[in-house]
Residue frames relative to the residue before (quaternion, step in Angstrom):
aa qw qx qy qz dx dy dz
X 1.0000 0.0000 0.0000 0.0000 0.00 0.00 0.00
X 0.5028 -0.6461 0.4797 0.3157 3.61 -0.96 0.86
X 0.6348 -0.5678 0.3542 0.3863 3.60 -1.05 0.71
X 0.6773 0.5040 -0.3102 0.4371 3.58 0.90 -0.88
X 0.6480 0.5066 -0.3160 0.4728 3.57 1.09 -0.71
X 0.6244 0.5336 -0.3282 0.4665 3.55 1.08 -0.74
X 0.6578 0.4981 -0.3014 0.4779 3.60 0.97 -0.89
X 0.6694 0.5084 -0.3009 0.4504 3.57 0.88 -0.95
X 0.6286 0.5458 -0.3344 0.4416 3.57 0.97 -0.82
X 0.6735 0.4864 -0.2880 0.4762 3.56 0.99 -0.87
X 0.6887 0.4965 -0.2852 0.4447 3.58 0.89 -0.94
X 0.6055 0.5698 -0.3627 0.4210 3.58 1.06 -0.65
X 0.6079 0.5371 -0.3509 0.4679 3.55 1.12 -0.60
X 0.7012 0.4750 -0.2679 0.4592 3.58 0.88 -1.00
X 0.7453 0.3745 -0.2083 0.5107 3.59 1.03 -0.76
X 0.4473 -0.7145 0.4373 0.3131 3.56 1.26 0.30
X 0.7410 -0.4414 0.2085 0.4612 3.53 1.00 0.89
X 0.6334 0.5668 -0.3263 0.4136 3.60 1.25 -0.33
X 0.5953 0.5132 -0.3976 0.4734 3.56 0.63 1.17
X 0.0060 -0.7679 0.6404 0.0148 3.51 -1.23 0.58
X 0.2349 -0.7394 0.6127 0.1503 3.55 -1.25 0.48
X 0.0917 -0.8085 0.5809 0.0226 3.56 -0.67 1.11
X 0.4091 -0.7196 0.5043 0.2460 3.55 -0.78 1.01
X 0.2375 -0.7759 0.5730 0.1152 3.57 -0.75 1.12
X 0.7317 -0.1809 0.1176 0.6466 3.52 1.14 -0.77
X 0.7453 -0.3988 0.2548 0.4696 3.57 -1.23 0.08
X 0.8489 0.1454 -0.1379 0.4891 3.55 -0.77 1.09
X 0.7029 0.3997 -0.2603 0.5277 3.61 1.28 0.07
X 0.0693 -0.8004 0.5954 -0.0085 3.55 -0.73 1.14
X 0.2896 -0.7358 0.5837 0.1844 3.58 -0.98 0.84
X 0.3463 -0.7418 0.5420 0.1897 3.55 -0.93 0.98
X 0.0921 -0.7544 0.6492 0.0303 3.56 -0.88 1.06
X 0.2697 0.7674 -0.5160 0.2686 3.56 -0.14 1.34
X 0.5795 -0.5984 0.4250 0.3543 3.62 -1.21 0.41
X 0.3737 0.6682 -0.5328 0.3605 3.54 0.60 1.25
X 0.0148 0.8708 -0.4820 0.0955 3.55 -0.20 1.31
X 0.4855 -0.5882 0.5586 0.3259 3.49 -1.40 0.37
X 0.6945 -0.4740 0.3320 0.4275 3.59 -1.28 0.21
X 0.6975 0.4681 -0.2815 0.4638 3.60 1.08 -0.62
X 0.6339 -0.5720 0.3151 0.4143 3.58 1.29 0.14
X 0.5308 0.6132 -0.4225 0.4047 3.60 1.22 -0.17
X 0.5076 -0.6531 0.4707 0.3068 3.54 -1.09 0.71
X 0.4908 -0.6494 0.4957 0.3029 3.56 -1.03 0.80
X 0.3917 -0.7198 0.5278 0.2235 3.57 -0.93 0.95
X 0.1406 0.7698 -0.6060 0.1427 3.56 -0.50 1.24
X 0.0714 -0.7814 0.6197 0.0176 3.54 -0.99 0.91
X 0.2796 -0.7133 0.6135 0.1913 3.53 -1.23 0.58
X 0.1556 -0.7538 0.6336 0.0778 3.54 -0.71 1.12
X 0.3539 -0.7770 0.4816 0.1977 3.56 -0.37 1.24
X 0.6182 -0.5430 0.4178 0.3853 3.55 -1.22 0.55
X 0.0025 -0.7946 0.6056 -0.0427 3.53 -1.03 0.86
X 0.8191 -0.0940 0.0171 0.5657 3.55 -0.27 1.25
X 0.8179 -0.1501 0.1460 0.5360 3.56 -0.67 -1.13
X 0.5780 0.5950 -0.3772 0.4118 3.60 1.25 -0.22
X 0.3842 -0.7353 0.5070 0.2337 3.60 -0.78 0.97
X 0.5982 -0.5048 0.4536 0.4261 3.55 -1.28 0.15
X 0.0505 -0.8155 0.5764 -0.0127 3.57 -0.95 0.88
X 0.3407 -0.6474 0.6306 0.2591 3.48 -1.38 0.38
X 0.0311 0.8043 -0.5912 0.0510 3.57 -1.00 0.80
X 0.3564 -0.7076 0.5595 0.2435 3.53 -1.27 0.42
X 0.3291 -0.7833 0.4618 0.2548 3.58 1.38 -0.08
X 0.7111 -0.4957 0.2476 0.4328 3.56 1.05 0.84
X 0.4577 0.7252 -0.4286 0.2844 3.59 1.26 -0.03
X 0.6095 0.5880 -0.3602 0.3911 3.61 1.07 -0.69
X 0.7111 0.4337 -0.2673 0.4846 3.58 0.78 -0.99
X 0.5939 0.5498 -0.3671 0.4586 3.57 1.11 -0.59
X 0.6589 0.4995 -0.2983 0.4768 3.57 0.93 -0.93
X 0.6657 0.5245 -0.2931 0.4425 3.55 0.95 -0.94
X 0.6422 0.5754 -0.3215 0.3913 3.58 0.99 -0.86
X 0.5525 0.6204 -0.4001 0.3871 3.59 1.18 -0.38
X 0.8177 0.1862 -0.0769 0.5392 3.58 1.12 -0.64
X 0.8032 0.1658 -0.0543 0.5696 3.60 1.20 -0.31
X 0.1865 -0.7880 0.5800 0.0886 3.57 -0.99 0.86
X 0.3250 -0.6836 0.6129 0.2267 3.55 -1.12 0.73
X 0.2081 0.8395 -0.4579 0.2056 3.55 0.34 1.30
X 0.7167 0.3403 -0.2774 0.5419 3.58 1.11 0.58
X 0.6391 -0.5340 0.3783 0.4042 3.62 -1.17 0.45
X 0.6366 0.5331 -0.3404 0.4412 3.61 1.00 -0.75
X 0.6604 0.4943 -0.3099 0.4728 3.59 0.91 -0.87
X 0.6523 0.5164 -0.3141 0.4574 3.58 0.95 -0.89
X 0.6381 0.5371 -0.3264 0.4447 3.58 0.98 -0.83
X 0.6701 0.4910 -0.3017 0.4678 3.58 0.94 -0.86
X 0.6305 0.5228 -0.3303 0.4690 3.58 0.99 -0.82
X 0.6623 0.5081 -0.3076 0.4566 3.58 0.89 -0.93
X 0.6456 0.5251 -0.3278 0.4472 3.58 1.02 -0.75
X 0.6288 0.5282 -0.3343 0.4625 3.58 0.98 -0.83
X 0.6743 0.4899 -0.2960 0.4665 3.57 0.91 -0.91
X 0.6700 0.5164 -0.3032 0.4388 3.58 0.88 -0.96
X 0.6474 0.5330 -0.3194 0.4412 3.59 0.96 -0.86
X 0.7528 0.3634 -0.1997 0.5112 3.58 1.18 -0.52
X 0.5392 -0.6685 0.3839 0.3390 3.57 1.23 0.35
X 0.4855 0.6570 -0.4260 0.3888 3.57 1.17 0.62
X 0.2564 -0.7570 0.5852 0.1370 3.56 -1.04 0.86
X 0.2902 -0.7221 0.6008 0.1828 3.53 -1.22 0.60
X 0.0325 -0.7976 0.6017 -0.0280 3.56 -0.49 1.23
X 0.7938 -0.3059 0.1400 0.5067 3.54 0.04 1.37
X 0.7872 -0.3316 0.1512 0.4974 3.53 0.86 1.01
X 0.6347 0.4603 -0.3363 0.5216 3.58 1.27 -0.06
X 0.2545 -0.7672 0.5720 0.1390 3.58 -0.74 1.06
X 0.0096 0.8211 -0.5667 0.0670 3.57 -0.73 1.08
X 0.0590 -0.7677 0.6374 0.0285 3.53 -1.25 0.60
X 0.4050 -0.6890 0.5429 0.2581 3.57 -0.85 0.95
X 0.0035 -0.7974 0.6030 -0.0221 3.55 -1.03 0.76
X 0.2118 -0.7497 0.6101 0.1442 3.56 -1.33 0.04
X 0.6961 -0.4774 0.3281 0.4240 3.54 -1.23 0.43
X 0.6987 0.4983 -0.2765 0.4325 3.58 0.92 -0.90
X 0.7908 0.3133 -0.1514 0.5036 3.61 1.08 -0.60
X 0.3925 0.7727 -0.4546 0.2055 3.59 1.23 -0.08
X 0.6232 0.5500 -0.3581 0.4253 3.62 1.00 -0.68
X 0.7152 0.4235 -0.2619 0.4903 3.60 0.74 -1.01
X 0.6136 0.5383 -0.3489 0.4604 3.58 1.06 -0.69
X 0.6538 0.5255 -0.3095 0.4479 3.56 0.98 -0.85
X 0.6444 0.5092 -0.3217 0.4711 3.58 0.99 -0.77
X 0.6623 0.4990 -0.2998 0.4716 3.57 0.96 -0.88
X 0.6412 0.5263 -0.3141 0.4618 3.56 0.98 -0.88
X 0.6723 0.5026 -0.2917 0.4586 3.58 0.90 -0.96
X 0.6417 0.5279 -0.3233 0.4528 3.59 0.98 -0.82
X 0.6727 0.4893 -0.2985 0.4680 3.58 0.95 -0.87
X 0.6509 0.5128 -0.3154 0.4624 3.58 0.95 -0.86
X 0.6534 0.5076 -0.3128 0.4665 3.58 0.97 -0.84
X 0.6388 0.5266 -0.3286 0.4547 3.58 1.01 -0.77
X 0.6578 0.4915 -0.3099 0.4792 3.57 0.92 -0.86
X 0.6960 0.5002 -0.2791 0.4330 3.57 0.88 -0.97
X 0.6751 0.4938 -0.3110 0.4514 3.59 0.92 -0.82
X 0.1660 -0.8516 0.4763 0.1429 3.55 1.16 -0.77
X 0.3943 0.7336 -0.4921 0.2533 3.63 1.14 0.17
X 0.7160 0.3815 -0.2444 0.5311 3.57 0.70 -1.06
X 0.6042 0.5813 -0.3396 0.4263 3.53 1.08 -0.81
X 0.6680 0.5108 -0.3049 0.4470 3.58 0.88 -0.95
X 0.6342 0.5260 -0.3387 0.4543 3.58 0.99 -0.78
X 0.6765 0.4839 -0.2912 0.4726 3.56 0.95 -0.89
X 0.6220 0.5449 -0.3363 0.4507 3.55 1.05 -0.77
X 0.6426 0.5247 -0.3254 0.4537 3.58 0.92 -0.90
X 0.6730 0.4888 -0.2982 0.4683 3.57 0.93 -0.89
X 0.6737 0.4871 -0.3001 0.4678 3.58 0.94 -0.87
X 0.6594 0.5100 -0.3087 0.4580 3.56 0.97 -0.85
X 0.5376 0.6188 -0.4063 0.4038 3.59 1.12 -0.52
X 0.7159 0.4271 -0.2558 0.4896 3.59 0.81 -0.96
X 0.6199 0.5416 -0.3405 0.4544 3.56 1.06 -0.72
X 0.7027 0.4555 -0.2625 0.4794 3.58 0.90 -0.93
X 0.6149 0.5284 -0.3436 0.4739 3.58 1.08 -0.71
X 0.6651 0.5051 -0.3020 0.4596 3.58 0.92 -0.89
X 0.6363 0.5327 -0.3261 0.4527 3.56 1.01 -0.80
X 0.6554 0.5056 -0.3048 0.4711 3.58 1.00 -0.85
X 0.6565 0.5169 -0.3103 0.4535 3.57 0.89 -0.93
X 0.7406 0.4444 -0.2375 0.4445 3.57 0.81 -1.04
X 0.7074 0.4054 -0.2698 0.5123 3.60 1.20 -0.28
X 0.7752 0.3598 -0.1972 0.4804 3.58 0.40 -1.24
X 0.7739 0.3413 -0.1811 0.5017 3.59 0.94 -0.86
X 0.3072 0.7877 -0.4829 0.2279 3.59 1.25 0.26
X 0.6210 0.5555 -0.3702 0.4108 3.67 0.95 -0.65
X 0.6827 0.4745 -0.2827 0.4784 3.58 1.22 -0.42
X 0.4453 -0.7568 0.4037 0.2568 3.56 1.33 0.47
X 0.0097 0.8320 -0.5539 0.0281 3.63 0.59 1.10
X 0.1620 -0.7663 0.6178 0.0697 3.54 -1.00 0.91
X 0.2606 -0.8080 0.5039 0.1589 3.63 -0.31 1.18
X 0.8602 0.1575 -0.1092 0.4727 3.52 -1.36 0.49
X 0.2101 0.8023 -0.5192 0.2062 3.53 0.82 1.09
X 0.1709 -0.7851 0.5902 0.0786 3.57 -1.01 0.88
X 0.2766 -0.7925 0.5209 0.1553 3.63 -0.21 1.22
X 0.7450 0.2401 -0.1520 0.6034 3.60 1.14 -0.65
X 0.3701 -0.7981 0.4261 0.2112 3.56 -0.09 1.31
X 0.7045 0.4555 -0.2734 0.4706 3.58 1.03 -0.74
X 0.6880 0.4149 -0.2759 0.5276 3.60 1.29 -0.01
X 0.0429 -0.8402 0.5406 -0.0013 3.57 0.33 1.25
X 0.5578 0.5858 -0.3965 0.4340 3.59 1.28 -0.03
X 0.6871 0.4335 -0.2692 0.5171 3.58 1.27 -0.25
X 0.1637 0.8257 -0.5157 0.1599 3.55 0.77 1.07
X 0.3191 -0.7225 0.5864 0.1797 3.56 -1.06 0.86
X 0.5105 -0.6647 0.4425 0.3190 3.59 -0.84 0.91
X 0.7806 -0.1078 0.0750 0.6111 3.60 0.96 -0.89
X 0.1854 -0.7373 0.6394 0.1146 3.51 -1.14 0.80
X 0.1122 -0.7654 0.6311 0.0570 3.56 -1.06 0.84
X 0.2868 -0.7618 0.5578 0.1624 3.56 -0.87 0.96
X 0.0963 0.7707 -0.6162 0.1304 3.53 -0.33 1.33
X 0.7620 -0.2739 0.2224 0.5430 3.61 -1.08 -0.50
X 0.7205 0.0519 -0.0919 0.6854 3.53 1.33 -0.50
X 0.5380 -0.6363 0.4332 0.3434 3.61 -0.88 0.88
X 0.2038 -0.7446 0.6226 0.1280 3.53 -1.08 0.78
X 0.1632 -0.7564 0.6288 0.0767 3.54 -0.94 1.01
X 0.1137 -0.8173 0.5641 0.0281 3.57 -0.55 1.17
X 0.0980 -0.7847 0.6118 0.0192 3.55 -0.96 0.99
X 0.2464 -0.7256 0.6199 0.1690 3.57 -1.02 0.81
X 0.0680 -0.8183 0.5704 -0.0168 3.58 -0.75 1.06
X 0.0779 -0.8268 0.5571 0.0076 3.56 -0.60 1.16
X 0.8143 0.0753 -0.0223 0.5751 3.60 1.17 -0.38
X 0.7613 -0.3945 0.2636 0.4420 3.55 -1.34 0.03
X 0.6692 0.5149 -0.3213 0.4287 3.58 0.85 -0.93
X 0.6647 0.4829 -0.3068 0.4806 3.59 0.99 -0.77
X 0.6154 0.5397 -0.3452 0.4591 3.59 1.08 -0.67
X 0.6583 0.5083 -0.3097 0.4609 3.57 0.95 -0.86
X 0.6566 0.5077 -0.3105 0.4633 3.57 0.98 -0.86
X 0.6513 0.5047 -0.3168 0.4698 3.59 0.97 -0.82
X 0.6504 0.5144 -0.3142 0.4622 3.58 0.97 -0.85
X 0.6477 0.5146 -0.3116 0.4676 3.57 0.97 -0.87
X 0.6553 0.5156 -0.3160 0.4526 3.57 0.91 -0.92
X 0.6645 0.5081 -0.3104 0.4515 3.58 0.84 -0.95
X 0.6582 0.5161 -0.3064 0.4544 3.55 0.94 -0.89
X 0.6635 0.5005 -0.3022 0.4669 3.59 0.95 -0.87
X 0.6465 0.5079 -0.3261 0.4667 3.59 0.99 -0.76
X 0.6282 0.5278 -0.3302 0.4667 3.57 1.06 -0.73
X 0.6453 0.5235 -0.3155 0.4583 3.58 0.96 -0.89
X 0.6885 0.4790 -0.2677 0.4743 3.57 1.04 -0.84
X 0.4578 -0.7098 0.4331 0.3148 3.60 1.26 -0.15
X 0.3447 0.7374 -0.5073 0.2830 3.59 1.17 0.53
X 0.3520 -0.7437 0.5213 0.2264 3.64 -0.71 0.97
X 0.3008 0.7336 -0.5579 0.2449 3.59 -0.63 1.09
X 0.2277 -0.6959 0.6475 0.2111 3.50 -1.41 0.15
X 0.2932 -0.7785 0.5342 0.1505 3.57 -0.83 1.01
X 0.0950 -0.7612 0.6406 0.0336 3.54 -1.07 0.90
X 0.1204 -0.7920 0.5977 0.0317 3.56 -0.75 1.11
X 0.1034 -0.7700 0.6278 0.0482 3.57 -0.84 1.02
X 0.1948 -0.8105 0.5469 0.0773 3.57 -0.49 1.22
X 0.4786 -0.5972 0.5473 0.3388 3.51 -1.27 0.42
X 0.7529 -0.1863 0.1459 0.6142 3.57 0.98 -0.92
X 0.2807 -0.8073 0.4973 0.1489 3.56 -0.08 1.30
X 0.6997 0.5082 -0.2862 0.4127 3.58 0.87 -0.96
X 0.8164 0.2420 -0.1180 0.5108 3.60 0.73 -1.00
X 0.6309 0.5775 -0.3336 0.3964 3.59 1.21 -0.31
X 0.7710 0.2975 -0.1528 0.5419 3.58 1.21 -0.46
X 0.4981 -0.6048 0.5209 0.3387 3.53 -1.22 0.48
X 0.6620 -0.5000 0.3705 0.4177 3.58 -1.24 0.35
X 0.6399 0.5338 -0.3265 0.4461 3.57 1.01 -0.80
X 0.7004 0.4503 -0.2768 0.4796 3.58 0.93 -0.86
X 0.5647 0.5625 -0.3849 0.4653 3.60 1.16 -0.49
X 0.6760 0.4846 -0.2867 0.4754 3.57 0.93 -0.92
X 0.6450 0.5455 -0.3231 0.4266 3.58 0.94 -0.90
X 0.7177 0.4327 -0.2661 0.4763 3.59 0.81 -0.96
X 0.6261 0.5480 -0.3380 0.4398 3.60 1.07 -0.71
X 0.6476 0.5521 -0.3166 0.4189 3.58 1.04 -0.75
X 0.7760 0.3333 -0.1876 0.5016 3.62 1.10 -0.51
X 0.6322 0.5700 -0.3393 0.4003 3.62 1.12 -0.49
X 0.4083 -0.6984 0.5313 0.2518 3.56 -1.10 0.71
X 0.7993 -0.0035 0.0365 0.5998 3.57 1.03 -0.78
X 0.0529 -0.7967 0.6018 0.0165 3.58 -0.97 0.88
X 0.1749 -0.7165 0.6640 0.1230 3.50 -1.21 0.72
X 0.4070 -0.7826 0.4199 0.2134 3.57 -0.52 1.19
X 0.7904 0.0721 -0.0535 0.6060 3.59 1.24 -0.23
X 0.6364 -0.5126 0.4016 0.4136 3.55 -1.28 0.28
X 0.6191 0.5444 -0.3429 0.4503 3.59 1.03 -0.75
X 0.6229 0.5337 -0.3251 0.4706 3.57 1.04 -0.81
X 0.6806 0.4960 -0.2865 0.4568 3.57 0.93 -0.92
X 0.6889 0.4723 -0.2985 0.4619 3.60 0.86 -0.88
X 0.6516 0.5037 -0.3157 0.4713 3.59 1.17 -0.48
X 0.8322 0.2392 -0.0653 0.4959 3.56 0.96 -0.90
X 0.4861 0.7124 -0.4142 0.2909 3.57 1.23 -0.26
X 0.6543 0.5230 -0.3262 0.4382 3.57 0.90 -0.87
X 0.6573 0.5007 -0.3094 0.4707 3.59 0.95 -0.86
X 0.6232 0.5419 -0.3384 0.4510 3.58 1.03 -0.76
X 0.6811 0.4786 -0.2933 0.4701 3.57 0.88 -0.94
X 0.6205 0.5370 -0.3481 0.4532 3.57 1.03 -0.69
X 0.6544 0.4980 -0.3174 0.4722 3.59 0.97 -0.80
X 0.6650 0.5173 -0.3087 0.4415 3.55 0.93 -0.90
X 0.7388 0.3846 -0.2260 0.5052 3.59 1.04 -0.67
X 0.4039 -0.7374 0.4401 0.3153 3.55 1.40 0.06
X 0.4424 0.6802 -0.4608 0.3596 3.53 1.01 0.93
X 0.3235 0.7524 -0.5178 0.2472 3.60 1.20 0.31
X 0.3402 -0.7604 0.5215 0.1845 3.55 -0.79 1.05
């Protein structure tokens, strides 16, 4: 029996007959199966048959990134990192834009389901977009701090209490009074910032705390809004608020207003 017929015979059992393999060119079969994107389009999966020392592989032949590019670009280190993590978690390699996974006759069914799930996740970008927004928050905050606020000598990952590495400050600025800046994107980060500020106050460390939120109104529960407000000296409710007003705030704090 030809390899493709042998594979198809096995897969038809697992898919209850709802699958076909169409030869695209020599050694490449396109999978026609009920594996869909959120919009109803079928996931592009190909079987590259074993050839010499090369194992049989599942591949998207670059179709995923092409589809994605119509509405979304992987154009920053944060986005690339998240994409790489999705692929790595599912045992998929990126070969110059082609996603591939080694497979075997005995595991091709489960491999195909895993491959399709990962491709659909990347293509839909729903969970991906949420993670990207959160990751970009810190990337954009860091870029602003290191460029616009560079005259104030930001010191990243500062630990006011050396034996408490869990109470790390995102950036310390040495002004007339040290400013400890925290980026807060969610409840857990708000709680950690509040705890850190409270501990520094108990220790009598002289500082002013600045909290930059991703979204104060919708990003935190009412309880966490109250918790962080009770200990923070200054809060910016969004990154846009901080980039618009942060420089002027630092100038006032350092008495450098022109």
